[in-house]
N, C-alpha and C positions, 0 to 999 in steps of 0.2 A: 395280489400283492397283500402282506400283512399290514397291520396297522401301525407297526413301528417302522417298516420300510417306507410306507408313504410319508411318516412323519419325518423321517430321515431326509427324503428326496425334497420335502417341503422346507425344511431347515437348510438343506445345502443350498437352496436358491438365494439365501440372505447371508452367506458367511462372510461376504466382502463387508458388509455392514457391522460385523462382530469382531473385526481386527483392529486391535490398538495400532495407531500410526507411528508408535515409538518401536515397540518391540516386534511387531509384525505378528503377533500371537492373539489368540482369543483374549478379550478383556478379562482382568481379574481385579475384582474390587474396583470398578472404574468409577473416577471423580468426574463431576461436570465443572469445567472450566468457566470462567465468566463470559467467554465467547459462544458458550453452548456446545462446545466440542467436549468428547469425553477422552480420558487418558486413564491407564491403569495407575493405581496408587503408587505402586513401585516406581513406574517409569517418571512420575512427577517428582518423587524423591530423589532419583537419579539426576533428573535435570537440574533441580535445587542444590544437591550436594555431588557433585560429579569425583570429588577427591575423598569423599567420606568413607573411612575404612570402619565398616559397621562389622562389630564381632558378634552381633546377635544373631540367634538362629533364624533360619527361615521357616516359613508355614510349612506345617505337616501335609496340609492338603494342596500346596501348589504344584503347578505342572510346569515344568521347564524342558518341553520337548525339543526347543530350538537352542542349541549349545552355543550359538553366536549371538543370542539375545542378551540384552542387558541384565535380566533376572539370572542367567546362567554364570554371569560374572560377578554380580554384586549380590550377597546374600542381605536378605531383608528380613525384620521381624513382622509378625502379625500386626493388623490394623489395631486392634485393642492393645497390645503390647507397647505400639509406637505411641498412641494417642496417651496412654498412662504415663510413659515415660517423658513426653512432651509437656504434660501438665504438671509432672514433678520437677522438670528441670534437671534432669539427672544426666542428660547427654552433654557431654562437654567436649566433643572433639573438635579438631580444628575448624569445621564447618558450623560449628554452633557457639553461642556465647552461654556461660553458665547462668541458670536461673532464668533462662529467656527460652521462648519457643520459636524464635524468629531465627531462621538460617542467614548467613551473609548474602546469600544470593536469593532475592524474592521475585526477581523478574525473568522469564524467559519466554521465547517464541512459542506460540501455540504450534504444535506440530501438523496441525489440520489446516489453518488459515494464516499462519505465520505472523499474526497480529502480538504483539508483546503482551504478557498477562502478568499483572503486578498483584501478587497475592498479598501485600501488605504485611502489618506486624504479625497476624495471626498465621500466616503461612498456610501449609496444607489444611490445618484445622477450620479454616473458613469454608472449604469446599464440601458441597453435597455428594454423598454417594449416589450413584445413578442405579438405583434398586430396579428399575425397570428393565434396563439393559442387563443388569447382572441377571435377572430372571430368565431373559431370552437366552442369554448365554449358556446358562444351566440346563435350559430346555434342548439346547443344541447338543450340549454335550452328552445329554442322556439319550438323544437319538443317535448320536455317534456311536455311544456305547450299548446299542439296541440289544446286542447279545448277551451283554452283562446286566442282569436286572438288579434292582435295589432291593436290598434284603432287610427283613425286620431286625431292629436293634434290640428287641427284648426277648426274641423267641430263645429257648434253649435247643440245642442240636436235636434233630436236624432243623436248621433255620430255614423258615418259610419266606417266600416272596412278599415284600411289603406291598399293600394296597392303598396306604393312607400315610401322609406325613403330618404332624403336628406342629403348626408353627410357633406354639406357646411352648411345648415340651422340647423343640428342636430335635424330634427324633421320629423314625419311620416304623410303623406297625403293619403286621399282618391284620386280618380281620377279628380274629380271636384276641390278640395282644391288645388291640384297640380297644375293644368291649370291656377287657379287665382293667385297663388303665383309665378308662373314661366313662365310669359306670354312670347310669341314667340318674339324674337328680342330685348330682354333686357338681361342685363348681368346674370340674375338670371337663364335664360334659358341654361346657360353653366354650371350650377351646376352639381356635380356628383350625381347620385341617383342609389339605389340598391332596393333589395326587402325589404320588412317590417323587420326593426330590430330595437332593442333598444341598439345597440353597435354603438357608433359614434367615431370612432378613428381618429387621424389626418391623414391628407392627406400625409403629408411628414414626414419622420423620420429623427429627428435632432440629431446631435452630442451632447453626454452628457458633453463633456470637453469643446467644443465651442458652446454655446447654440444657438446661432444666425446662424450657419452654418449648411447646409444640408449634410448628407453623401452621398458621391458621389464614394467612393472607398471601396476596401475590403482589409484588411490586411490578409496576408496568414499565417503570424506567430501567430498572436493572434486570428486569425479566427474570426473577428468582423468587421462590418462596420465602416469606419473612414471617416473623412472630410479631405480637401486639407491642413487645418492648422496642423492637427495631422501628416500629412507627412512631411510637410516643417519644422517644428521645434518644434513638440510635441513628446510624447512618442513613436511614430511609426516613427520616422525619419529615423532610420537605418533598418527597417523592409521592406520586399518585399511585394509591394502592386500592386493590379491590379484593373481596372476599374470595377464600379458595374455592368454594362451591361455585362461584360466577366465573372464575378463572378457569376451572375444570370444565364447566359447561361450555364456555365460548372456545376454548383452545380444542376440546373434544369435537365440538361441531365443526371448527374450521378444519381440524384433521381429517374427519369423516368426509366432509365435502371434497377436500384435495384428494382423497383416496377414490372416492366415488368417481370424481372427475377423470382421475387417471385410468381407472378401469373401464369407463365409459368410452375412453379413447384408446382403447387395446387395439382395434384395427388400425387406427392411425399409427400407433407405435409400431405395429407391426410392418405397415407399409414403409415407414422410414427405416426400419431395420434393413428391409430388402433393399431399399435405395441406399444405404451405408454399405450393404454387401457390394452392390453394383460399384459403388465407388471405389471400394477396396480393390475389386477386380480391376477397374479401370486405372486405379493408382498403381497397381503392379505392371500392368501393361504399358503405361506411359513411362513409368520409371524405367522399365527396360528398354524401351525405346530411346529414352533420353541417355541412358549409358552407351547404348550403341552409337548414337550421334556422336557424343563426346568422345569415345574411342575413335571415331573416324576423324574427328578433328585432331586429336593428338597424333593420330598415325600420318594425317598430312603434314603436320608440323615436323615430325619425326623425318618424313621423306624430305622436306624441304631442308632441314638441318643437315642430314646426311649428303644431300647434293651440293650443298655449300660447302661442306666439308671437304668433300672430294676435290671441288675446284680450288679451293684455297690451299690444300696441301701439294695438289699439282703445280700451283704457282710457285710453293716453296722449292719444290723438286727441281724444276726447271732452273730456278735463280741459282741454287746450290750447284748443278751440273756445270753452268756456265762459269761461275766462279772458279771452281776447281780446275776447270780446262785452262783458264787463264793463268792462274797460278802455276800449274804444272808448264806451261810453255815458259813462263819466266824462270822457273828453275832450270830447264833445259838451256836457256840463254846464258845464265849465270854459271851454269857448268861449263860452256865453251870457253869461259875466261880462265879456267884452270891451266896450269903449264902441263903441255904435252897433250892437250886435249881440246877438241873444239877449235875455235877461233884462234887462240894463242898457239896452239901446236901447228894450225895451218899457217900462221904468220912466221912461226919459226922456220918452218920448211921454205917459205918464200925468200927470207932471208939468206938462203944457201945458194939462191940464184946469181950466177956470175955474169950473164949477159945483160948488159946495162939496159939495152932496149927492151928486153923481155921483162925484166925487174920493174921498170918504170911503169909499163903496160899493167901489170897486176898488182903492184903496190899500191898504186893512186886509190883504187876501190877499196882495197883492204884497209888504207890507212883511215878512210872515212868510217869503216865498220869499227876499228878499233877505236877512234876517237868517240864514237857514240858509247861504246862499252865503258870508255873512262868516264864519261859525264854521267852515265848511269850509276856508276860507283859513288860518284861524288853526291849525287841527290837520289838517293835510294828511294824506291817509292813502289808499293806492291801493286800488281796489276788488279787486284780485287780485294774488297774490304771483307773481313771474315765476319762481321757483325751481321745480324739479321733483325736490327731493331725496327727496320720499316714493315715487317711481318708480325710485329707484337699485336695480339688481338685483344681490344677491350670488350668485354661482354658484360659488364656491369649493369649498364641499363637494360640489356635484355634480359637479364636474370631477374632485375626487379620487376619487369613486365611481367616474367613468367609467374614469379611468386604472387603478383597481384591478379594472375589470370582468374576471371570469375565468369559466373553467368550474368552478364550485363544486362540481360533481358529482364530481369525481374528487379524492380526498385527496391529500396530499403524502406521498411515501414516506419512512417512519421511517429512522433511522440506528441501527445497533447498536453499543453502548457496549462495546468489547473490554476496556476496564479493568475492568470489573465481571462479565464473562463467566467462568464457570468450567465445565469439563466433567471429570467422573469416570464412575462407573457411570451418572450422570444428568448433563444438561447444564442449567445454569443461564444463562439467555440474557436480556441486559437491552438495551433500547432506549430511544430518546427521539424526541420529535417537535420541530420547529422552533418557537420562541417565537410566531410569527405564524400557526401553523397552526390550522384550526378543529378542534373537537372530534371525535372518531371514535366510531363504535359499539364496534368491537372490533378485534382484530388476528389475524393468523394467521401462525404460525411454519413454516417449511417448512425440511427438512433432508434431505440424503442423505449416503451413505457413499461415499467416494472409493476408487478402485483396486479395485472389487468389481463384477463383472458382473451378480450376482444382485441387489445392491442399488442399482443404479444410478439408479433412479427416485426422484423428490422425494417425501417423505412430509410430511404437513400435520399440524398439532396441531389441537387443539379451540379453539374461539374463545376469546381471552385478553381479559379486560375491563381488563388494566393494562398495565403497561410492563415485565413480566417473567414468566417462566415456566420451569417445570422440565420437561425431556424425559426420558423413562425409556428403558430397554432400549438403551443405546449399548453397543457391542462395545467391549472393551478393545484397546488398541493400534492404533487406527484413526483415521484423518482424516475429519472431517464438514465440510461445508459447510452453512451456515446463511444464511437470509434471513428478512426480515419484510415483510409488507404490511398496510396499514391498510384498513378497510372503513367507509363512510358512506354510509346510505341504499341498502345493497345494491350500492353501487359500489366496486370495490377500486383501492387506488393501484398504482403500479408497485411492484415489489419492490426493497427496500433493497439497497445494495451487499453482495454476498456477503462473508462471512468464513469462514476455515477454521480449525478448531481440532483439536488431537490429543488423543484420549482416553488416560489412562495406561495402562501396559502390563500392569496387573494389577487386581483388584477393590480397592476402596477398604477401607483398615484403619482401623476406627473406635477412638478411645481418648481418654483425657483424662490429664493428668499425675497422677502419683501422689505424694500429700502425705504418705505414711507411710513408704515404703520409702526410707531413706537421706536424706530430706529435710531441708535445713539451713535452719531457720526464720529464723536470724540473718542469712543473706547472701542468702536467695532469698525473694522475694515472689510468690506464687501469686494468681491472680485468684479471684474467688469461684466462677466457673464452671469453673476448672482447665483454661481452654483457652490461658492465656498464663502466662509465668513470667518474672521480672526479676531480674537479679543486683544486689545493692545492698551497701554497705560496712556491717559490723556492728560490735559491740564486741569480738568476737574479733580482727578485723583490727586494730583499734585497738590492743588489748594486744599483738599480735605486732609492729606497727611499734613499740611503746614499747620492747620488749626488744632489737630490732635496731639497732644503730648505723649500720651502712654501708647497709642496706636492708632490705626484707622481701620475702618471696616469698609470692604468694597462690595457694593450692591452687585446683584444680578443684572446683567444687561440682555434682555429679551429680544429675540428675532423670530419672525413667524414665516410660514409659507405664504405665496401670494394667491393660494387657491383654498377654498375652504370645502368640507364635506358636510354633505346634509342627509346622504343615504347610502346605503350598500356596504361593502367590504372593500378595502383599499390597503395597499401594501407600499411602503418606501424604505429605502435603504441608504446609509450614509457612513462615512469614515470620521473617526475623531482622531485627532491628531494625538500620537501615543504620549507626548510630553506635556499634554493638557493639564491644567492644575485641577478645575472642577467645571463641568459641563452638565447641565440638566437637558435631557431629550425626553420628548413625549408628545401629548396633545394638550389643547386647552379649548375652551369655548370661547365664542366671542365676547360673552359678558366678562368672563374671568379675565381675559386679555385687556378688556377696557378698563377693568379695576387695576390692574398691575400698571399700565401704561399711563394712568392719570393720577393715581394717588401718589402723593409726594413721599419721598424716602429720607429716612435720618441716617446719614453716612456714619454717624458716631455711635449708633445703637444697633448691633446686629440682631436684636429681638424685635426689631420694629415690625418687620414683614414676615410672617411665619412661612412664606413661599420664597425667602431669600436665599436659601442654601444653608442656612445655620442649622445644625443638627439640634435643635431645641427640644424635638419631640413631638410638636404641635401637628406637623404632618402626619405622623404616624398615629397619632392619638384617634384620629377621625378614619382610619384605614377601613373600618367595616362600613363607613357609610360612603355611598356613592357621590364622588365629587365631580364637578364639572371640568376637571383637569387630572391628568395623571402624569407624573414626571420621574424619570429614573437617573440617578446621580452616576456620572462617569467621570473618572479622573485618576491621575497618577496611576495609569496601567491598570485601573480596577473599574470594576462595575458593581455598584452598592444595590442590592434588593432592599426595597423599603420593609420596616418592620411590621409582622402581622400585628402587634400590639404593643403597647407600652411596657408590659411586663417583660418582653424579649429584649429589652434595651441592652442587657449585658452579652447577649448572644451575637458576636459579630462574624463568627467564622462561617456560619451558614449563609450569612448574607452577602459576603466579599466575594466575588467571582474575577476570574482573569478578564481584562478587556478584550472581547472579540475585535479582530482586524476590522470587521465591517459589522454594523448593527442594523437589524431589520425591525420595522413597527408595523403592526397590522391592527387597523381600526374596523372594527364590526360596528357600524353605527346603529342598525337596525336591532341587534342583541344587546348593545351597551357594554362592550368589552373591548379591552386594548390588549395586545399581546407584543412582547419584545422577544426578538430572535437574535440567535447568531447566525448572521447571514450566510456565512460560508457553510455551515452544516444544516442550517434550517432547524436548530435545537431551541425550543422555546425556553427561555430563561425565567419568564415572568409574565404572569397576566393578572388582571384585576377588572371588575366593573368600572364604569365611568358613565357620568350623566351626560348624555347626549341630547339634552333638550333644545340645544342651539346650535349654530353653525360650529364644527370642530376644525382646528386649523393645527398642522404640524408646528409644534414649539420647541425653541432652543433658547436655553439661558447660559450665558458664560461669565465665569468668575475668575479673574486673573488671567493669565496667558493661556491660550488654547485656540483651536481651530476645528471646524466642522465642514467636510467636503461632502456634498451630495453625489450619490452614483451617478455614472454617464447615463445609464437607461432612465433614470428618474426625470433628468433634465433634457434628454435628446430630443423628445417630441415638442418641448416647450421652445427650446433654441431654434428648432426648425422655422418657427414663425416670426422670429425676432430679426 
């Protein structure tokens, strides 16, 4: 086998990875979406501008082998021409605004994962080209065109086959032409050259937000390359970034390990392929068997229907014959009443009898018959009813049953209710069945840990006879996938759609609110279970407002947990009532709490206590110094990140985040750091050092109206002993 043939076979095996999910053709100028999937440049344009009538010419080198693809229907300009038009604002079609590069539609579902992609104001220009994928596609095309060699672009006839391609000159050369155009000792001798190719990509990847800057860093939050301006004052200012060389080394090492692992498991893959082929054969056999059994059931149903049809038609025929017979007899009887026929004719002949004794003997019985005929004329009534209403057949119920006929042996799959699921050291999983589903015997919950080679298999729970269960022994800081299936009469349903949940980074810390230490009973209302607290206006507030004419300041009312932390890592979560005015949440040491609870407060001066909640800047001025407390402000549907320094006082956009439905706090006592999380997604919102020289307590400060509710898992263990 020749070298080109072997290369073609090798490239053919990865053809599925080189197909665009939109046009179903080989990628052409692929762009990397924020979700890391790739789509052709033209396909993205058509997704954003479905009604855009572009009169610009198409690329000379484009390949439209599929007449049904979007490329064959909508002509598109080259990328360089389109980018130039976008920057100049010369496109003014119905899908674009003049002097703007933003199309009216900037959001579309990713064809790969169906997640919504928002390109923002910059639109397509914010996306990177996937040069690596572009090079692989070009190598695939070259292997597919093995019979057609790449020719030298400089040779005079007869043209020789190219042996090198210069990435700087963007041309292909034979050996002689390459030496002539790249003489030794000249700057051209330093050009980068590769094997023969028609794909000349740029040597340096430029930042799409700052077009003159090279990307030299990698954002770990957005998982994309960025430049130094993006980190200094752009959209990645508050994100964690690393150097490009470090990211390259880490990602290449991870990819190499993953590839090595897959190669080492080749025997296992082949075994699983064999098992799948056996399953395919069994599936075909079982499917044919199920078809035969189903056909037999329907044949029996048809036989029963045919038998019943014959019986019911026979009943109708018997009733019809009997009624017709009776009516015909009645017709004959009435015909006898006509003159010179039947009974009347016979009576007329009897009247001709002159012998009185003979007449009386015959006329007596005849008179009775004539009298009956006379009475029947007066009260005419048919001998049989012509209607067959009693034989009307109502099959509506049976038709409905036949339409709803299904394989009752397979239960419907349940659906996991994410809004009620919680994962901590244990996982609380809720699910529900559809309203019209039949009852089930029990359920099985299956789960597995993601990102771990040792625990990649599915683990099953014991049979669950309700619609929720608690799964134990979950690892901290891990992602788990859960699914549920139902069982009825020994037959299992298909599994529910899988859901992925993230466990907290540390074990759960259980506590209740402390109603003794510094608790203000006038302005705070504590629930009987001590798992929720609400801030209300009291008499002290009324008296303070009465003394002050120009306004009144409301001080923070603190409440803490009843258990302290002196070592280890701990996590707890809670919900802040959405309409709360202002609540501070975090941790504080016992010494700091003593200072807060015992120092007097001046209700008429908002600047007396720098921890009072007034945004005077004193809290942020000491941000760089490790303090014995850390509090984050939550209120009015927002979460406020403390300023990094006093110089950032005017920058509020990066500090204000939407308030999560549930907030998690993780205290690493030994490392002296505290973390704040969105407890639903386990995304870290804020972290900073904290002085853990004393015993640390969960602390909450309430100002104005508001409420805090501890999560059930946080209080469950404590409540069990009360």
